[in-house]
C-alpha positions as CSV (number, residue, x, y, z in Angstrom):
1,M,120.0,94.5,85.2
2,K,116.6,95.3,83.6
3,Y,114.5,92.3,82.8
4,T,111.6,92.7,80.3
5,T,110.1,89.2,80.4
6,I,109.8,86.4,82.9
7,H,111.9,84.1,80.7
8,A,115.0,86.3,81.2
9,H,114.5,86.8,84.9
10,P,116.3,84.5,87.5
11,A,112.8,83.8,88.9
12,F,112.1,81.7,85.8
13,K,114.9,79.3,86.7
14,G,113.9,79.0,90.3
15,E,115.0,82.1,92.1
16,N,111.6,83.0,93.4
17,R,109.6,82.7,96.7
18,Y,108.8,79.0,95.9
19,Q,112.4,78.0,95.1
20,A,111.2,76.1,92.0
21,K,111.3,76.5,88.3
22,F,108.6,78.8,87.0
23,Q,107.2,76.3,84.5
24,V,106.6,73.6,87.2
25,L,104.5,75.9,89.4
26,D,100.8,75.8,89.2
27,I,99.2,78.8,87.4
28,R,98.2,80.6,90.6
29,K,101.8,80.5,91.9
30,Q,103.0,81.6,88.5
31,I,100.8,84.7,88.9
32,T,102.3,85.4,92.3
33,V,105.8,85.2,90.9
34,L,104.9,87.5,88.0
35,I,103.6,90.1,90.5
36,D,106.7,89.7,92.6
37,V,108.9,90.4,89.6
38,F,106.9,92.9,87.5
39,G,104.0,94.0,89.6
40,K,105.4,97.4,90.6
41,K,106.9,98.3,87.2
42,H,105.4,100.7,84.7
43,M,105.0,99.3,81.2
44,A,106.8,102.0,79.3
45,R,108.6,104.3,81.8
46,E,111.2,104.0,84.5
47,K,108.8,104.4,87.4
48,I,106.9,102.6,90.1
49,V,103.1,102.3,89.6
50,S,100.7,103.1,92.3
51,N,99.5,100.6,94.9
52,A,96.1,100.7,93.3
53,T,97.5,99.6,90.0
54,Q,99.5,96.8,91.6
55,K,96.3,95.6,93.2
56,K,94.4,95.8,89.9
57,R,97.1,93.6,88.3
58,I,96.8,90.9,91.0
59,D,93.0,90.9,90.8
60,M,93.0,91.0,87.0
61,L,95.2,88.0,86.6
62,H,93.1,85.8,88.9
63,H,89.9,87.1,87.3
64,F,91.2,86.3,83.8
65,I,92.0,82.7,84.9
66,D,88.5,82.4,86.3
67,Q,87.0,83.8,83.1
68,L,88.9,81.3,81.0
69,K,87.7,78.4,83.1
70,A,84.2,79.5,82.7
71,R,84.6,79.4,79.0
72,G,86.2,75.9,79.0
73,F,89.9,76.9,78.8
74,H,91.9,75.3,81.6
75,L,95.2,77.1,81.2
76,K,98.0,75.3,83.0
77,R,100.7,77.9,82.5
78,I,100.4,81.6,82.2
79,T,103.1,81.6,79.5
80,N,100.8,79.4,77.3
81,L,98.3,82.3,77.0
82,D,97.6,82.8,73.2
83,S,95.2,84.7,70.9
84,R,92.4,82.2,71.5
85,H,92.4,83.0,75.2
86,V,92.6,86.7,74.6
87,Q,89.6,86.5,72.3
88,A,87.6,84.5,74.9
89,I,88.4,86.9,77.7
90,I,87.4,90.0,75.6
91,S,84.2,88.2,74.6
92,S,83.3,87.8,78.3
93,W,83.7,91.5,78.7
94,K,81.2,92.1,76.0
95,D,78.8,89.5,77.4
96,D,79.1,91.2,80.8
97,A,78.4,94.6,79.3
98,L,81.4,96.2,81.1
99,G,81.7,99.9,80.9
100,A,84.1,101.7,78.6
101,A,86.4,102.8,81.4
102,T,86.7,99.2,82.8
103,I,87.3,97.7,79.3
104,S,90.0,100.3,78.7
105,T,91.7,99.5,82.0
106,Y,91.5,95.8,81.2
107,F,93.1,96.2,77.8
108,S,96.0,98.1,79.5
109,L,96.4,95.3,82.0
110,M,96.2,92.6,79.4
111,R,99.0,94.4,77.4
112,W,101.1,94.5,80.5
113,L,100.6,90.7,81.1
114,V,101.5,89.6,77.5
115,Q,104.6,91.8,77.7
116,C,105.7,90.1,80.9
117,I,105.4,86.7,79.4
118,G,107.3,87.6,76.2
119,K,104.3,88.0,73.9
120,A,104.2,91.8,73.5
121,G,102.0,92.7,70.6
122,M,99.6,89.8,70.9
123,V,96.8,92.0,72.2
124,M,95.4,93.9,69.1
125,E,93.4,97.1,68.9
126,P,89.8,96.8,70.3
127,N,88.2,97.0,66.9
128,V,89.9,93.7,65.9
129,Y,87.8,92.0,68.5
130,G,84.6,93.6,67.4
131,L,84.5,96.4,70.0
132,T,83.3,99.8,68.9
133,K,84.8,103.1,69.9
134,D,81.8,103.8,72.2
135,E,82.5,100.5,74.0
136,T,86.1,101.3,74.7
137,A,86.5,105.1,74.7
138,R,87.3,106.2,78.2
139,T,86.1,109.7,79.0
140,Y,87.8,112.0,81.5
141,V,85.1,114.7,81.3
142,A,82.4,114.6,84.0
143,S,78.9,115.1,82.7
144,R,77.2,115.4,86.1
145,D,78.1,116.5,89.6
146,K,79.3,113.4,91.4
147,S,79.7,115.1,94.8
148,W,77.7,114.2,97.8
149,S,76.1,117.7,98.0
150,G,75.3,117.5,94.3
151,N,73.3,114.3,95.0
152,G,71.4,115.8,97.9
153,I,73.3,114.0,100.5
154,D,73.7,115.5,104.0
155,R,77.4,114.9,104.6
156,P,77.5,115.5,108.4
157,E,74.6,113.1,108.8
158,I,76.2,110.3,106.8
159,I,79.6,110.8,108.3
160,A,78.0,110.7,111.8
161,A,76.5,107.3,110.9
162,V,79.9,106.0,109.9
163,Q,81.3,107.4,113.2
164,N,78.8,105.3,115.1
165,E,80.2,102.2,113.5
166,D,83.9,103.1,113.5
167,P,85.7,106.4,114.1
168,Y,88.6,105.6,111.8
169,P,86.7,105.4,108.5
170,A,84.6,108.4,109.6
171,M,87.8,110.5,110.1
172,C,89.0,109.5,106.7
173,L,85.8,110.7,105.2
174,E,86.2,114.1,106.9
175,L,89.7,114.4,105.6
176,M,88.5,113.6,102.1
177,D,85.8,116.1,102.4
178,R,88.0,119.0,103.7
179,F,91.2,118.4,101.8
180,G,90.2,116.4,98.7
181,L,92.2,113.4,99.7
182,R,91.9,109.9,98.2
183,L,90.8,107.3,100.6
184,Q,94.2,105.6,100.8
185,E,95.9,109.0,101.4
186,A,93.4,109.7,104.2
187,I,94.1,106.3,105.8
188,M,97.9,106.6,105.6
189,I,98.3,110.3,106.5
190,R,100.2,111.0,109.7
191,P,98.4,114.3,110.5
192,A,100.8,115.4,113.3
193,I,103.7,115.3,110.8
194,A,101.8,116.3,107.7
195,W,100.2,119.5,109.1
196,V,102.8,122.3,109.1
197,G,101.4,125.8,109.6
198,D,99.0,126.6,106.8
199,S,99.9,123.6,104.7
200,L,99.1,119.9,104.7
201,N,101.9,117.8,103.1
202,I,100.4,114.7,101.4
203,V,103.2,112.2,101.0
204,D,102.0,108.7,102.1
205,G,99.7,106.7,99.8
206,T,99.7,109.2,96.9
207,K,99.1,108.0,93.4
208,G,102.3,107.4,91.6
209,G,104.2,108.4,94.6
210,R,103.7,112.1,93.8
211,P,103.7,114.3,97.0
212,R,101.8,117.5,97.1
213,V,100.8,120.3,99.4
214,V,97.2,121.2,100.2
215,P,96.5,124.6,101.9
216,V,94.9,124.7,105.3
217,R,92.6,127.7,104.8
218,T,89.7,127.4,107.2
219,Q,89.0,126.8,110.9
220,K,86.9,123.8,109.9
221,Q,90.0,122.2,108.3
222,R,92.0,122.9,111.4
223,D,89.3,121.4,113.6
224,V,89.3,118.2,111.5
225,L,93.1,118.0,111.6
226,S,93.2,118.4,115.4
227,R,90.7,115.6,115.9
228,A,92.7,113.4,113.3
229,I,95.9,114.0,115.3
230,A,94.1,112.9,118.5
231,L,92.7,109.8,116.9
232,A,96.0,108.8,115.2
233,S,98.0,109.3,118.4
234,S,96.9,105.9,119.6
235,T,98.4,104.0,116.6
236,F,101.9,102.8,116.1
237,Q,102.5,104.8,112.9
238,Q,100.5,107.9,114.1
239,S,98.3,107.3,111.1
240,L,94.7,106.3,110.6
241,V,95.6,102.7,110.1
242,P,94.1,101.3,113.4
243,Q,96.4,99.6,115.8
244,G,96.8,95.9,115.0
245,K,95.8,96.3,111.4
246,N,97.7,96.8,108.1
247,L,96.8,99.0,105.2
248,K,94.9,96.3,103.3
249,Q,92.8,95.5,106.4
250,A,92.1,99.1,107.1
251,L,90.9,99.6,103.5
252,Q,88.7,96.5,103.7
253,R,87.2,97.6,107.0
254,A,86.5,101.1,105.6
255,Y,84.7,99.8,102.6
256,Y,82.7,97.3,104.7
257,I,81.5,100.2,106.9
258,F,80.7,102.4,104.0
259,K,78.6,99.7,102.4
260,K,76.9,99.0,105.7
261,V,75.9,102.6,106.0
262,G,74.8,102.9,102.4
263,I,77.7,104.8,100.8
264,T,77.4,103.1,97.4
265,K,76.2,103.9,94.0
266,A,73.4,101.3,94.3
267,T,72.0,102.7,97.5
268,M,72.6,106.5,97.5
269,N,74.2,107.0,94.1
270,I,77.4,108.2,95.8
271,T,80.9,106.8,96.6
272,P,83.5,107.9,99.1
273,H,85.4,109.4,96.1
274,G,82.4,111.8,95.7
275,L,83.8,113.9,98.6
276,R,86.9,114.5,96.5
277,H,84.6,115.7,93.7
278,G,82.9,118.0,96.1
279,Y,86.2,119.5,97.2
280,A,87.3,120.0,93.5
281,N,84.1,121.8,92.6
282,D,84.0,124.0,95.7
283,R,87.7,125.0,95.2
284,Y,87.1,125.7,91.6
285,E,84.3,128.1,92.5
286,D,86.4,129.7,95.3
287,E,89.2,130.4,93.0
288,S,87.3,131.4,89.8
289,G,84.2,133.1,91.2
290,M,82.2,130.9,88.8
291,A,80.3,127.7,89.3
292,S,81.8,124.7,87.5
293,T,80.2,123.2,84.3
294,V,78.7,120.3,86.2
295,R,77.1,122.8,88.6
296,G,75.5,124.8,85.8
297,G,78.3,127.4,85.4
298,H,80.1,128.9,82.4
299,G,77.3,131.0,81.1
300,E,77.4,134.7,80.0
301,N,79.9,135.7,82.7
302,Y,82.6,133.1,81.8
303,D,86.1,134.3,82.3
304,R,88.7,132.1,80.6
305,P,91.8,133.3,82.4
306,K,90.1,132.8,85.8
307,D,88.9,129.4,84.6
308,L,92.4,128.3,83.7
309,A,93.9,129.6,86.9
310,A,91.3,127.9,89.0
311,R,91.8,124.6,87.2
312,K,95.5,124.8,87.8
313,V,94.9,125.2,91.5
314,V,92.5,122.3,91.6
315,S,94.8,120.1,89.7
316,E,97.7,120.8,92.0
317,E,95.7,120.3,95.2
318,L,94.2,117.0,93.9
319,G,97.7,115.7,93.0
320,H,97.3,115.6,89.2
321,S,100.1,116.5,86.8
322,R,97.8,117.8,84.1
323,I,95.3,120.6,84.3
324,A,93.0,118.8,81.8
325,I,92.2,116.1,84.3
326,T,90.2,118.5,86.4
327,A,87.4,118.1,83.7
328,A,86.8,114.7,85.3
329,Y,85.6,116.5,88.4
330,T,84.3,119.9,87.2
331,G,83.2,119.2,83.7
332,A,84.3,120.4,80.3
333,R,85.9,123.8,79.7
334,K,83.9,126.3,77.7
335,R,85.2,126.7,74.2
336,G,85.7,130.0,72.3
337,R,86.9,133.5,73.2
338,P,86.8,134.7,76.8
339,T,84.0,137.1,77.9
340,L,85.3,140.6,78.6
341,Q,84.5,141.7,82.1
342,K,83.3,145.2,82.7
């Protein structure tokens, strides 16, 4: 049976991990039950959301409760959330000067929450709360090169520094660099199984559970995979989750090491994800013969068919379902008629 709100679910009557009626649990336990019941479900479609989205939902719920306390609202039950609380939370976002992308994500998570507690529609459009379009409009078009090389970072040098701290996060960075993987994909990959001939099959840890194939084209890629297999051979799952750790611990360890070495926006103006940006822009240039927009390309020699073909390749290798999303890495497409090549 499909349950749309917590009130209709058996967990509300006590069939939950605490074996107690939902309304007698304290609010933190109520949050746990909500995540148990609805944490993996997409709001509108019959699909499972990514692990990253599940984690955001957990963090968001606890963060909202903390924000409300800071503003004098001591909410006892999550089902008592009303428009006053929503307004207070959104006001805190404005006071904290959160970015448009963050606010957009929070609005989506808030709508998911009120739907779960049977109050769908309670969260209005951003303008109702005094937010302008500029404060909430998420952009998917990169305006600058976010890759490590584009920020003057010596990739081998920084990865070597990580290697001196811990070989597992270092190997993850190398896989992100050479194959455009997300960090979680790099940690969860089982290279001995994933590498088949001239293909790398990305299955574990993908966003939205969408598998994809990334070509193995160069000797440098093969060298990285060979070393990844050797390192992963000592772990139970043959992955880059170190022996004795789970995925969450492996991620926490990786981010700790990255911060220690200085791989942060505050320190070097880069993030680990910047390696994926580098892969996307390099592959775009390989396929199109042109530099991407964020790297100063699309001048007089712009060729639209080659541009579209290259974006399709990049989209597929990054694991995105829409070609348009490549703009988040390579920048906006040039508009107008294609240039005729002589």
